[in-house]
N, C-alpha and C positions, 0 to 999 in steps of 0.2 A: 212348197210355196205357201206363204202366209197370206190368207185372204180375209181375215177377220181383225177388226180393230175395236178397242174399247172394253170396258168392264161392266159398268151398270147400264150404259147405253152402247150397245154393240151393233156393228153392221158388217155383214159379209158381202163381199163383191163377187160377181161372176159375169163372164162374157168376154169376148174378144172383138177387136176392131172390125173384122170382116165376118164374124160369126152371125148367127141368127138374131141375137139380141144382147143388150147390156142390162144387167139387173142388180138389185141389192135386196138383202133381207135384213131388216132392222129389228133387233130384239132388245127388250128391256124398256121400251117406251111405255109410260104409264097409261092406264086405261082412262077413257073419258076425255082425251084431248080432242078438241074440235079441229078438224082439218079436212079439207076437200081436195080432190085430185087437181082442181083448178089452181089451188095455191102452190102445189108442187110443180105444176106446169109453168107457172110464172117464173120460178127459179130456173127451170130447164131452158126456157126461152132466152134467158140472159146468156146462157152458155152455148146455145144452139149454133151449129155451123151455118155458113151462107147468109150471115146477117147483113153483110155489106161487101163492097169491093175489097175491103181490107182483110177479109177472112177467107178460109177455104171455100171452094165452090161445091164441096160435097153437100148436097141438099137433103139433109135429114130432118124430118118433121120432129123427131124426138117426142112423140106423144106418149105420155106416161099411162101405163095400165096398172092399176092397183089390184093385185090378185088375192090378197088376204090381209087381215089385221085392221081394216077400217070398215065399219058397218054403220050405216045411217049417219055418215058424217062425223063419226067419232072413233077413236082408237079403241080396240077391244081388250088390249093388254097382251094379246098374243103377237107372234112375229108378223111384222108388216113386210109383205113381199111386193116389189115393184119392178116393172120392166119397161124398156123402150126397144122397139125393133130397129135393126139395121136394115134400111131399105135402099139406100143409094150406095151400093157396093160394086166396085169394079176391081177385081183382083188381078186383072191381066198384067199391069205393069210389074206387080210383085212376082208373078209366075215367071216372067221373062228374066227377071234379075235376082231370082231367089238365091243364087249362089254367090252373088256379089255383096260383100259386107258394106253396108251404108255407113259412111263416116258420121260420127255423132250419135248413132243409134245403138240399141242394145243387141243388134243382130249377132255379133260374135260371142258376147257373154251368154246370151240365151242359147245359142247353138251348142256351146261347150257345156253349159250347166245341164241342159235337158237332152243331150245326146242327139241333137238334130230333130227331135220330136216337137219342138215348139212351133206354134202357128206363126209363120212369118208374114202372113198377109196383113198389110197395114201396120205391122209391128205387133200384131196380136194383143197380148195383155200388157205390152209395154207402150202402147199407143196412148196419146192424150184422150182418145175416145173413152177410156175407162173412167175419166173424171165425171162423166154424166152420172155415174152411180154415186159419186161423192155428193153431187148436188142434190140428188133425190133424198139421200139420207140427211143431208144438211137442211133441207126444207122442213123435215120433221123436227130436227134439233132447234132450228130457229123458232118454230112455233112453241116449243117447250120453253125456251128461254124468255119468250114474251111474258110468260106467267110470272117471272121474277124481274121483269123490266130490263133484261139484258139485251143489248142490240149489238150485232156484229156488222161491220161494213168495211168494204175494201175499195180501193181505187188505184188507178195508174199513177204512179209517182214519177216514173221516168221511162222513156223509150229512146233508144239510140243516142244516149247521153244528153237528151233534151229533158230537163227536169221541170216539174210542176212547182210553183210557188207554194209555200205553206199557207194553208187555208183553214178557216174555221169549219167546225163540223156541219153547221147548217148549209154552208156553201158546197161542201163535199156532197152532202145528200142531194142537193138540188141540181148541181151542175154536171156531175159525172154521168147522169142519164142523158144529157144533151150532147154528149160527145161520142163519136164512133169508137174512140180509143179508151173510153171510161175515165178520162182525165178531167177533173173539175176546173182546172186552169185552162180555159178555152183558147187562150192565145198560145199556150204551150201545146195544147192538143192539135192545133192546126199545123204546127211545125212537126209534131210527131207523125201526123198523117202524111206529110210530104216525105219524110224520111222512110216510111214504110213503102210508099209508092215507088220511091227511087230504088230501094233495095229489090222490090219485086221486079221492076223493069230490068234490073241488072242480073236477074236470076239468083238473087241472094236473099238474106233475111236479117232481121234485127231482133235484139232482146230488150230487156228492161227490168224495172223494179215495181213491185206492187206493195202498197202499204195497207196493212190491215189494222183495224181499230175495234176494240170491244168496250162498250160503255156500260156503266152501272153494274160492273162485276162485283159480287160480294167479296168481302175479305175472307180468306181461308181456303180458297180452292187450290188443290194441288196436294200431292202425296210424296214428300221427300222421303228417301233420298233419290231413289231410282225411278220414280214416277212423278217427277217435278212437272209443274205446269208448263214451263218452257220446253222441257224434254218431250212431253206428249204432243204439244202443239207442233214442234219441229218435226217430230216423227211422222205425223200424219201429213204435214205440208210437204215433206220430202218424198212422200208417196206420189205426189204430182210429178209426172215424168220429166217435165222441163226445168224443175227447180234445182238450182245449184248452190243456194245459200239462204240462210235465215238469220236475221239479227233482231234483237229486242231493245227497245228504248234507244239509248245513244249508240248501242251496238259497238262496232269496231272503233267508232270515234271515241268511246270511253277510254281506249288505250292511249289516247293522245291528251287526255285531260288530267288535271291534278285532283287529288281527293276532294278538296274543298269545292272544286268546280263540278265534279261528278255526283257528289252526295246530294240526295234529295232531302232538304231540311223540312222539318215538320211544323205545322201550324194547326190551329183549331178553326174549323168552319162549320156552322150549323151544328154545333155540339159534337163534332166528330173529328178525329185526327186525319189530316190530309197532308200531302207534301206540296211545297211551293213549286217544285219542278217535277219532271217525270223521266229522268234519265234511265231509271230502272225498267221503264216500259210497263209499269203496273205489277211487277213480279219481284219479290225479294225472298231469297231462300227457297225458291221453287214454289212459292205460295202467293196467290193474288193479294195485293195490299189495299184494294178498293179504288185505286186510281185506274184510269183507262189503260187497257192493255194495248200496247203499240208494238207492232212488228213490221219488218220489211222482208220481202221475198225477192231473190234474184232469179229471173227467168232467162234461160239461155236462148240464143237465136234458134229458130226452127232449123233442125239439122237437114231436113229434106229440101235441098236447093237444086236448081237446074245447072248451076255452074259445074263444069267438069272437075272431078276430084279423083285422086289416086286411091285405089283400094286393092283388095285381094279376092280372087275367085276361090272360095273355100273348098270347093269340090275338086278343082284341078290344081290348087296351090300354085297359082301364078298371079303376077301383078297385072291389073287392068285399070281402066279408067271408067268411072261411072258418072252419069248425068241423070239425076233423079227426076222422073216425071210423075204426074199424078195431081191430086187435089190436096194442097197444103196451105196452111196459113203463113204469110210472109212475116208475121209477128204473132206470137202466141199470147202476149200479155193481155190484150183486151178480153179474150174469152176465158183467161185464167182468173180474172178478178172475182167472179162469183164462186169459183172453185175454192180460192183462198178463204173467202167469206164463209163458205160452207164448212171447211175444215176447222176453222176457229169455233164455229157454232157446235160442231159435233164434240170436240174436246171439252168445251165449257159445259155442255149439257151432261156429258158423262160425269165430270167432276161435281157438278151441281147435284146430280142424283146421288152420287156417292156420299156427299156431305149432308144429304137430307134437306137441301134447299127447295127441291121440287118433290111434291108428294107422289106416292105410287098410284094413287087414284085421284083424278082431277074432277071436281064437281063444280 
């Protein structure tokens, strides 16, 4: 199992959904970065469960504890170790149904790959709970990127086929915080909320799309051919358990355009080369071109639903019916928004350090 991501800015994840804790070790962060535990906590609170009626009722405080690497409010240059404890854990439903393969989950693949030694409680390492570790590492990455004025932000673009209108960056920043579903189009957000409530009432769930944007990205980030900027962004984002698709710029729509429509023509603004459009999503040849990086992430419906589904009892090898009980989100999209944001920040911080855009000691 591969638990470490990155080259210059690396993080190693550990923990399971129903184990004692979730944690990360961040290595490669420059010394002298000013950061407090409270700043990391702000990011975790955005992802925390039991935020509203639209999320899981699992009441985890997710209080971060910094064990090493930060002293007197600044990074020391050594590995940064952070943990949050799992406190609201009830494994009873999983013990009762441990031999029943849950449709849409990694139960069968994990069982076969690890010879039945995998932790099945809450999905173990295949649970969305692991993304709390991504957010802890992302909080450090975000603070690093501020040193070069790079900002990452994400928002809910679509839920249950209800889409947000295109909005300006200032509106996205302001309005997404006002919505339970992290959607800046408040009219669309209300319809999304209704769709989630309806799905939950019917014992079902819904999915959606998150759009991620990175601003002020310097030209030249990315290492073609096999460590392109798109490739590394997609690689980390696909580590989010519910993700089933990632596209950049015009994405799949580019396949329907003609060359003249899809090409981003150049012009000069403020004595620098920019493009009139951004169909490439800020990346050409696997390298950032200085335009905003724009990507979209497809999030599948939560597989844990109470509607009866056909399955297999893996120990007895017979067909059965399963109705999943427990504490689950009827829609994973709102809580995945800060996770996508963190993943973008981690990749960009890694490449910025590799390119020498961020110094190894910050003064």
